[in-house]
N, C-alpha and C positions, 0 to 999 in steps of 0.2 A: 226383454229390457236390455238395452246395450250398457256398456260399462259406464258411460257418462250419466245415463238415466239412473242407474243403480247408485252411483255416488250422490246424485242430486236427491234421490229417494232417502238415502241414509242421512243426508243433511237435514231434510225436513223432519225425519224422525228425531234427530238430535235436537232440533229446535223445540220440538214438543217435550222431549225429556228435560231440557233446560227450563222450559216454562213450568212443567209440573213440579220439578224439584226445587225451584227457586234458588239454585246453587249460586248463581251470579249475585243475587240479592244477599244471600248469606255471606259470601265472600267480600262483598262491597263494604261491609261494616268494618272490615279490617285493613283495607287498602285498595289499590287500583287493580281491577281485573283485566287481564289481556288474554284474549283467545289465542291459542297457538296450535301448532301441528296441523294435521290433515284437515281438521274441521276449519281452521282459519284459511287454509289454502284451497278449499273445495276439492280435496283429494281423498275423501273417505272411501275406504274399501271394507271397513268393519265398524262395529259399534264402539268407537273409541274417541273420547273428547279430551283435549289437553288445555289446561289453563296455566297461566302464571299469575300469581298474586304478589304485587309489589308492596312490600312493607318497609317500615323505617329501619327495623332491626329484627333479625330472625332469631327467635328463641324457642326452645322446646315448650316453654309455658304458653307462649302465643299459639304455637302449632296445635297444642292440645285444647286451648279454648276454641279454636277454629274447628278442630275435630269434634268436639262436644256438640257444637252447632250443626255440623254436617251429619252427625249420627242421628239426628232427628228427622232426616229426610225419609219420606215414605218410600217403601219398597227397597230400602238399602239392605243388601244382603251381607256384604263384607266391607271392611275398611282395613287398610294396611298403612302403617306410618313408617317413613324412613327418614333417618337423619341426614341422608344424602340422596339427591335425586339422580346421581350417576351410579349405575350399577358397578359395584366393586371398586369404586373410587370415592375419595372424599370430595365434598363440594361445600359451598357456603350456602346452600339452599336445602330446604326440607321438602318432603313430598307426602301427600295423602293420595292414596289410590283407593277409589271407591268401586264397588261392584253393585249396580242397581238392576233389579229385574222388574221389567214392565211388560205386561202382556206376553209373558213367556220369552221375552227377548232380554239378553244380558247386555248391559252397557257398562263399559269401563270408563271412569273419569279420573284422570290424573291431575292433581293440582300441585304445582311447584310453588312453594312459598320462599321468597327471596327479596333481597334489596334491589333497588333499581339498577345498579351497575351489573349485577348478576343476570337479572331478567333481560336487560338490553343485549347481553351476550347470547341469550337464547332466542330472543325475538327478532333482532336485527337481521340475522342471516335469512330468516324466513320472509322478511319484507322484500329482500332481493329476489328470493325464489318466486314469490307471488308476482313480482313485477315482470318476470321472464316467462310466465305461463301463457300459452296459447291453447286453443282448443285441441290441436294436434298433439302438442307436448303433454297436455293433461291426459289425453287418451293413452299415450305411450306409458306415462307414469302409472296410471291406474292398472293397465294390463300387467306391467312388470311387478307392481306391489302385489297384485292378486296372485301371481305366479310365485313370487319370491317369499311371500308371507308364510308359505308352508315349508320353506327351507329351514332346517334345524338350526342354522346359524343366524336366522333373522332375529334381530334385536339382541344378539349376542356379539356377533362380529361386524354386522352392518345393520342399518335400520332404514326407515323411510327417507330420512334426510339424505343419506348416501345415494339412494335411488334418484331423488330429485336432482341432486348435483350432477350425477352421471348423465341424466337426460338433458338437463338444461345447460350444462357448461361443457359437456364432452360429447354431446350429440348421440348418446347411446339410444338405440331405438328397438332393440330386440333382446331376447334372453341370451342368445349367443354373444351379442355385443357386450351385454352386462357381464357375463362370465369372463370374457376376455379383459374388459376394463377392470373388474374387481381383482382378478388374479394378478394383474400387472402392478397393482398398488403396493 
């Protein structure tokens, strides 16, 4: 299975998980659900799905009502709540991270709960990324993500979006070029 087929396979698995868990239906009771991240861009390299939930006002009370409903999902193993969706920084959005085990496969689902102006700041750059994707660029991104996801600094100093930007806006096409690009930043 090549890297594109693997990504498509993961997307089909993700669709099944979303269907089984009814997570979109659960979230829809509280606001507008927007798919984000590698699932939305067809750039999956691991079992990880990201959502944004647009709400009128972000409160801990609302987040825990949502969390109570999410906790009823079958096969949920763990849930983690954060008052900020940005690691180590304050934000005006909250996050639920879910760990779901299905057929011995672990899925991570992150749900950012925020107002429209915050969600727009998360989603809009992704729309540009999606518009720039070609099959060739998608292959390069998937290969780099696979190699870089084992790097100890992945999701600490850089993340998937940095890889997308490097490939799509700076024509990075190899690990060596990534290292040169990233160290020059």
